C-alpha positions in Angstrom: -186.5 -179.1 103.3 -186.1 -182.8 104.2 -187.4 -183.9 100.9 -185.0 -181.5 99.1 -181.9 -182.9 100.9 -183.0 -186.5 100.0 -183.2 -185.7 96.4 -179.6 -184.2 96.3 -177.4 -186.1 93.8 -174.5 -186.6 96.3 -176.9 -188.4 98.7 -176.9 -191.3 96.0 -173.8 -193.5 96.9 -173.5 -194.5 93.3 -173.5 -190.9 92.1 -170.9 -189.7 94.7 -168.6 -192.6 94.1 -168.9 -192.3 90.4 -167.9 -188.6 90.8 -164.8 -189.7 93.0 -163.7 -192.1 90.2 -164.0 -189.3 87.5 -161.8 -186.8 89.5 -159.4 -189.5 90.6 -158.9 -190.6 87.0 -157.5 -187.1 86.2 -155.1 -187.3 89.1 -154.2 -190.9 88.4 -152.9 -189.8 84.8 -151.3 -186.8 86.3 -149.3 -188.8 88.8 -148.3 -191.1 86.1 -146.8 -188.2 84.2 -145.1 -186.8 87.3 -142.9 -189.9 87.6 -142.8 -191.1 84.2 -139.1 -190.3 83.8 -138.1 -191.3 87.3 -137.2 -194.9 86.5 -135.3 -193.7 83.4 -132.7 -191.6 85.2 -129.8 -193.7 83.9 -131.3 -193.8 80.3 -131.9 -190.1 80.3 -128.3 -189.4 81.3 -127.0 -191.8 78.6 -129.2 -190.5 75.8 -129.5 -186.8 76.6 -126.5 -186.0 78.9 -128.7 -185.1 81.9 -126.3 -185.3 84.9 -127.8 -185.7 88.5 -127.9 -182.0 89.0 -129.5 -181.4 85.7 -132.1 -184.1 86.5 -132.7 -182.5 89.9 -133.2 -179.1 88.2 -135.6 -180.6 85.8 -137.6 -182.2 88.7 -137.7 -179.0 90.6 -139.2 -177.0 87.6 -142.5 -178.8 88.2 -142.9 -176.5 91.3 -141.0 -173.3 90.6 -143.9 -171.1 89.3 -146.1 -172.6 92.2 -143.5 -171.3 94.7 -143.5 -167.9 93.3 -147.1 -167.3 93.9 -149.1 -169.2 91.4 -150.7 -171.5 94.0 -151.9 -168.7 95.9 -153.6 -167.2 92.8 -154.9 -170.7 92.0 -156.6 -170.9 95.5 -158.3 -167.5 94.9 -159.4 -168.7 91.3 -160.8 -171.9 93.0 -162.8 -170.2 95.7 -164.1 -167.5 93.3 -164.7 -169.6 90.1 -165.5 -173.0 91.5 -164.3 -176.4 91.1 -165.6 -176.9 87.5 -163.8 -174.0 85.9 -160.6 -174.6 87.9 -160.5 -178.3 87.3 -160.9 -178.0 83.6 -158.2 -175.2 83.5 -155.8 -177.3 85.5 -156.3 -180.4 83.4 -155.7 -178.3 80.2 -152.5 -176.9 81.6 -151.3 -180.5 82.4 -152.0 -181.5 78.9 -150.2 -178.4 77.3 -147.2 -178.7 79.5 -147.0 -182.5 78.7 -147.0 -181.7 75.0 -144.1 -179.2 75.3 -142.1 -181.8 77.3 -142.8 -184.4 74.7 -141.6 -182.2 71.9 -138.5 -181.4 73.9 -137.2 -184.8 74.0 -138.5 -186.0 70.6 -136.4 -186.4 67.5 -138.4 -183.3 66.0 -136.7 -181.0 68.4 -133.2 -182.1 67.4 -131.4 -179.7 65.0 -133.9 -177.0 65.1 -133.2 -173.3 65.7 -134.9 -173.5 69.0 -132.5 -176.2 70.2 -129.6 -174.0 69.1 -130.9 -171.0 70.8 -131.6 -172.8 74.0 -128.2 -174.5 73.9 -126.4 -171.2 73.5 -126.9 -170.1 77.1 -126.6 -171.9 80.4 -124.4 -174.5 78.7 -124.3 -176.8 81.8 -127.9 -177.6 81.2 -128.7 -179.3 77.8 -131.3 -177.6 75.5 -133.6 -180.6 75.7 -133.6 -180.3 79.6 -134.4 -176.6 79.4 -137.4 -177.0 77.2 -138.6 -180.2 79.1 -138.3 -178.2 82.3 -140.4 -175.4 80.8 -143.1 -177.8 79.9 -142.9 -179.6 83.2 -143.3 -176.2 84.9 -146.6 -175.6 83.1 -147.7 -179.1 83.8 -146.7 -178.6 87.6 -148.9 -175.5 87.8 -151.9 -177.4 86.5 -151.2 -180.6 88.5 -151.0 -178.8 91.8 -154.0 -176.7 91.0 -155.8 -180.0 90.2 -154.8 -181.6 93.5 -156.3 -178.7 95.5 -159.4 -178.7 93.3 -160.0 -182.3 93.7 -159.6 -182.2 97.5 -162.3 -179.4 97.6 -164.5 -181.3 95.2 -164.3 -184.4 97.4 -165.0 -182.2 100.5 -168.1 -180.9 98.8 -169.5 -184.2 97.6 -168.7 -186.2 100.8 -169.4 -183.5 103.5 -170.9 -185.4 106.4 -170.3 -188.8 104.7 -167.3 -191.0 103.9 -165.0 -188.0 103.4 -161.8 -189.5 104.8 -162.5 -192.8 102.9 -163.1 -190.9 99.8 -159.8 -188.9 100.1 -158.0 -192.1 100.9 -159.3 -193.8 97.9 -158.6 -190.8 95.6 -155.0 -190.9 97.0 -154.9 -194.8 96.5 -155.9 -194.5 92.9 -153.2 -191.8 92.4 -150.6 -194.1 94.0 -151.5 -196.8 91.7 -150.7 -194.5 88.8 -147.2 -194.2 90.3 -147.0 -198.1 90.5 -148.2 -198.4 86.9 -145.7 -196.0 85.4 -142.7 -197.4 87.3 -143.8 -200.7 85.7 -144.7 -199.5 82.3 -142.3 -196.6 81.6 -139.0 -198.7 81.4 -140.8 -201.3 79.3 -142.0 -198.7 76.7 -138.6 -197.0 76.6 -136.9 -200.2 76.2 -139.3 -201.4 73.5 -139.0 -198.2 71.4 -135.3 -197.4 72.4 -136.3 -194.0 73.4 -137.5 -192.0 76.4 -139.9 -189.9 74.2 -142.1 -193.0 73.8 -143.0 -193.1 77.4 -143.6 -189.3 77.4 -145.8 -189.5 74.5 -147.9 -192.4 76.1 -148.4 -190.4 79.3 -149.3 -187.3 77.4 -152.1 -189.2 75.6 -153.4 -190.3 79.0 -153.6 -186.7 80.2 -156.0 -185.9 77.5 -158.2 -188.7 78.6 -158.0 -187.3 82.2 -159.3 -183.9 80.7 -162.3 -185.8 79.3 -163.1 -187.6 82.6 -163.1 -184.3 84.5 -165.4 -182.7 81.9 -167.9 -185.5 82.6 -167.6 -184.8 86.3 -168.4 -181.2 85.6 -171.7 -182.3 84.1 -172.6 -184.1 87.3 -171.4 -181.2 89.5 -173.6 -178.7 87.6 -176.6 -180.9 88.3 -175.8 -180.9 92.0 -175.5 -177.2 92.2 -178.9 -176.8 90.5 -180.4 -178.9 93.3 -178.9 -176.9 96.0 -179.2 -173.6 94.3 -175.5 -172.8 94.0 -173.9 -171.2 91.1 -170.4 -172.0 89.5 -168.9 -168.8 90.8 -170.0 -169.4 94.4 -170.6 -172.7 95.9 -171.1 -171.2 99.4 -173.6 -169.0 100.7 -171.1 -166.3 101.5 -168.9 -165.0 98.7 -165.2 -165.5 99.1 -163.2 -162.3 99.6 -159.4 -162.0 99.3 -159.3 -160.5 102.8 -160.4 -163.8 104.2 -156.9 -165.1 103.5 -155.8 -163.2 106.7 -157.8 -165.7 108.8 -155.9 -168.5 107.3 -152.4 -166.9 107.5 -152.8 -165.8 111.2 -153.9 -169.4 112.2 -151.2 -171.2 114.2 -152.5 -174.6 113.5 -152.6 -174.0 109.9 -148.9 -173.2 109.8 -148.2 -176.3 111.9 -150.0 -178.5 109.3 -148.5 -176.7 106.4 -144.9 -177.0 107.7 -145.5 -180.7 108.7 -146.8 -181.2 105.1 -143.7 -179.7 103.5 -141.2 -181.5 105.7 -142.9 -184.9 105.1 -143.5 -184.6 101.4 -139.9 -183.3 100.9 -138.8 -186.7 102.1 -141.1 -188.5 99.6 -141.6 -186.9 96.2 -138.0 -186.0 95.6 -136.9 -189.4 96.9 -139.2 -190.9 94.2 -137.2 -189.1 91.5 -134.0 -190.9 92.8 -135.4 -194.1 94.4 -135.1 -196.5 91.4 -131.4 -195.3 90.7 -130.7 -195.6 94.4 -131.8 -199.2 94.5 -129.8 -199.9 91.3 -126.7 -198.5 93.1 -127.2 -200.3 96.3 -128.2 -203.7 95.1 -125.4 -204.0 92.6 -125.8 -205.8 89.3 -129.5 -205.1 88.7 -130.9 -203.2 85.7 -132.9 -200.1 85.7 -136.1 -202.2 84.9 -135.4 -204.5 87.8 -134.7 -201.5 90.1 -138.1 -200.0 88.9 -139.9 -203.3 89.5 -138.8 -203.2 93.2 -139.5 -199.5 93.7 -142.9 -199.6 92.2 -144.1 -201.5 95.3 -143.8 -198.3 97.2 -147.0 -196.6 95.9 -148.8 -200.1 96.2 -148.2 -200.3 99.8 -149.8 -196.9 100.1 -152.6 -197.7 97.8 -153.5 -200.8 99.6 -153.8 -199.5 103.1 -155.0 -195.8 102.5 -158.7 -196.9 102.1 -158.7 -198.8 105.3 -157.0 -195.8 107.0 -159.6 -193.5 105.7 -162.4 -195.7 106.9 -160.9 -196.0 110.3 -160.5 -192.1 110.5 -164.3 -191.8 109.5 -165.3 -194.2 112.3 -162.6 -193.9 114.9 -160.5 -190.9 114.4 -157.0 -190.6 115.7 -155.7 -188.5 112.8 -152.9 -186.7 114.8 -151.6 -190.0 116.1 -151.5 -191.4 112.7 -149.4 -188.4 111.5 -146.8 -189.3 114.2 -146.7 -193.0 113.3 -146.2 -192.1 109.5 -143.2 -189.9 110.4 -141.7 -192.4 112.6 -141.8 -195.0 109.7 -140.5 -192.6 107.3 -137.3 -191.9 109.4 -136.8 -195.7 109.8 -137.0 -196.5 106.2 -134.6 -193.7 105.1 -132.0 -194.8 107.6 -132.4 -198.5 106.4 -131.7 -197.3 102.8 -128.8 -195.3 103.9 -126.9 -197.8 106.0 -128.4 -201.2 106.0 -129.1 -201.8 102.3 -125.6 -200.8 101.1 -124.0 -203.2 103.7 -126.3 -206.2 102.9 -127.4 -205.7 99.3 -130.4 -207.7 100.3 -133.5 -207.7 98.0 -135.6 -208.9 100.8 -134.7 -205.7 102.9 -135.2 -203.5 99.8 -138.7 -204.9 99.2 -139.8 -204.7 102.8 -138.5 -201.3 103.3 -140.2 -200.0 100.2 -143.6 -201.4 101.3 -143.1 -200.0 104.9 -142.4 -196.6 103.3 -145.6 -197.0 101.3 -147.5 -197.6 104.6 -145.9 -194.3 105.9 -147.1 -192.6 102.7 -150.7 -193.9 103.5 -150.7 -192.8 107.2 -149.7 -189.2 106.7 -151.7 -188.1 103.7 -154.8 -190.2 104.8 -154.8 -188.3 108.2 -153.6 -184.8 106.9 -155.9 -183.9 104.1 -159.3 -184.7 105.8 -158.1 -182.7 108.9 -158.0 -179.5 106.9 -161.8 -178.9 106.8 -161.8 -179.3 110.6 -159.5 -176.3 111.1 -160.5 -174.1 108.1 -163.9 -172.4 107.2 -165.4 -174.1 104.1 -165.6 -170.6 102.4 -161.8 -170.4 102.2 -161.2 -174.2 102.1 -159.8 -174.0 98.5 -157.4 -171.2 99.4 -156.3 -173.1 102.5 -155.5 -176.3 100.4 -153.7 -174.1 97.9 -151.7 -172.3 100.6 -150.7 -175.6 102.0 -149.7 -176.8 98.6 -147.7 -173.6 98.1 -145.7 -174.2 101.2 -145.2 -177.9 100.2 -144.1 -176.7 96.7 -141.3 -174.6 98.2 -139.7 -177.8 99.6 -140.5 -179.8 96.5 -138.9 -177.2 94.3 -135.7 -176.8 96.2 -135.0 -180.3 97.7 -134.6 -182.1 94.3 -132.0 -179.5 93.5 -130.3 -179.9 96.8 -130.3 -183.8 96.5 -129.0 -183.6 93.0 -126.2 -181.3 94.1 -125.5 -183.2 97.2 -125.3 -186.4 95.2 -122.9 -184.8 92.7 -120.7 -183.4 95.2 -120.6 -186.5 97.6 -119.5 -188.7 94.6 -116.9 -186.2 93.1 -114.0 -188.3 94.4 -115.9 -191.7 94.4 -113.5 -194.0 92.5 -116.3 -196.3 91.3 -118.1 -193.2 89.8 -114.9 -191.8 88.3 -114.0 -195.1 86.7 -117.5 -195.5 85.2 -117.5 -192.2 83.8 -114.0 -192.6 82.3 -115.0 -195.9 80.6 -118.2 -194.3 79.2 -120.3 -196.9 81.0 -124.1 -196.6 80.8 -124.7 -197.1 84.5 -122.9 -194.8 87.2 -122.8 -196.4 90.7 -123.5 -193.3 92.9 -123.2 -193.4 96.7 -126.6 -192.3 98.2 -125.8 -192.2 101.9 -125.8 -188.5 102.4 -129.0 -187.7 100.5 -130.8 -190.4 102.4 -129.7 -189.0 105.7 -131.1 -185.6 104.6 -134.4 -187.2 103.9 -134.2 -188.9 107.3 -133.7 -185.5 108.9 -136.8 -184.0 107.2 -138.7 -186.9 108.8 -137.5 -186.1 112.4 -138.6 -182.5 111.9 -142.0 -183.7 110.6 -142.2 -186.0 113.7 -141.7 -183.1 116.2 -144.3 -181.1 114.4 -146.8 -184.1 114.6 -146.3 -184.2 118.4 -146.8 -180.5 118.7 -150.0 -180.7 116.5 -151.5 -183.4 118.8 -150.8 -181.2 121.9 -152.5 -178.2 120.2 -155.5 -180.3 119.2 -155.8 -181.6 122.8 -155.7 -178.1 124.2 -158.0 -176.5 121.7 -160.4 -179.3 120.7 -160.1 -179.0 116.9 -161.3 -182.6 116.7 -158.3 -184.0 114.7 -158.4 -187.2 116.9 -162.2 -187.5 116.5 -164.1 -189.5 113.8 -165.5 -187.8 110.7 -168.8 -189.5 110.8 -170.9 -188.6 113.8 -173.2 -191.1 115.3 
């Protein structure tokens, strides 16, 4: 038995880290596509007539089907069909959804019968936005399924090893994707004079991501042959849908899920509006300059996440890190809401963006490796998907809320009215109220993080303990 264990593919450091790079590449390209239009909000409004509430509805479309049950189905598919089938399915859905979105904002769509039909109903939302939202919805199903699949794949390949470090590096690679697209997307759009060029570029990258995951599947099949597991069942016990009851009746599961949705609701929807918020609060800077500042947000997360993962593996303190991350989140949004508009300081903007990135490293780095400590491996895929499902409820409705609040809060704003009346390309919105809402999400997440630490101390789940046992 000892010789068999020593021969397992994931006991080779080179093999398991190669596997990580392959699956992380798919998420890298996926995260690029998610935020590809975020730094182009002003350009999209100018070229396609997408107002903030339309932009918010489009952003919410990524999560809508997930909210209405797809992620629960995805979890069952993942636990019954395995990480290879589910991963390739999700990568394919991301690519197909991206192709639809690319067509929606391309010149080929203009003047078609489909555009005329889509424009004939719900006239407050342009036809291009409706079709783009439909494509983004399909992409979102694939992206969220991919996220849970990658988490389970890492848990499988790094069990008993550097799991938190591996998950931290995967998240860091994905964050670099956000940094890259905030840098590249405005440049591509400016060079070609069109948003569609940026969309087409990221769509091609998603196809490459599908290829990298297919290569990982070859490695994973070899690992399963070594341990005698099949694609349909990577655990000795077969998954049953009735096992979901054990997850849904777990108090600590719901604490983690609610903490997740509250924290991420103050991060991902903010990313949609962050560059435009900086452009409005710093005065006189272009969308490219605003994007160049905001892109440092994911870099702050990317740089520190691997170190936090290594710390968790060797020292623990996961619940404490969740509390620290929530505190930083609150402070950063309040600075954006009240300090930045008063000072217009680029130094404050840069430093607060980096601190928010550190917060974004602390919480995910501690959150995702903690799930295998509280959930049976047999239903781990479903647990991740259920957490993502709860998270998607917030990610679906919060962008709509923020877009609506931004619109209504600026309905009588003289600067906004004057800019719209003159046909200006840039609209100087006041972001104070949306930012306060984001800070309130952080306060609620902090309270749950404190409660989670108390539960862990009482019941001994091991959230404060290291992952690597000496």
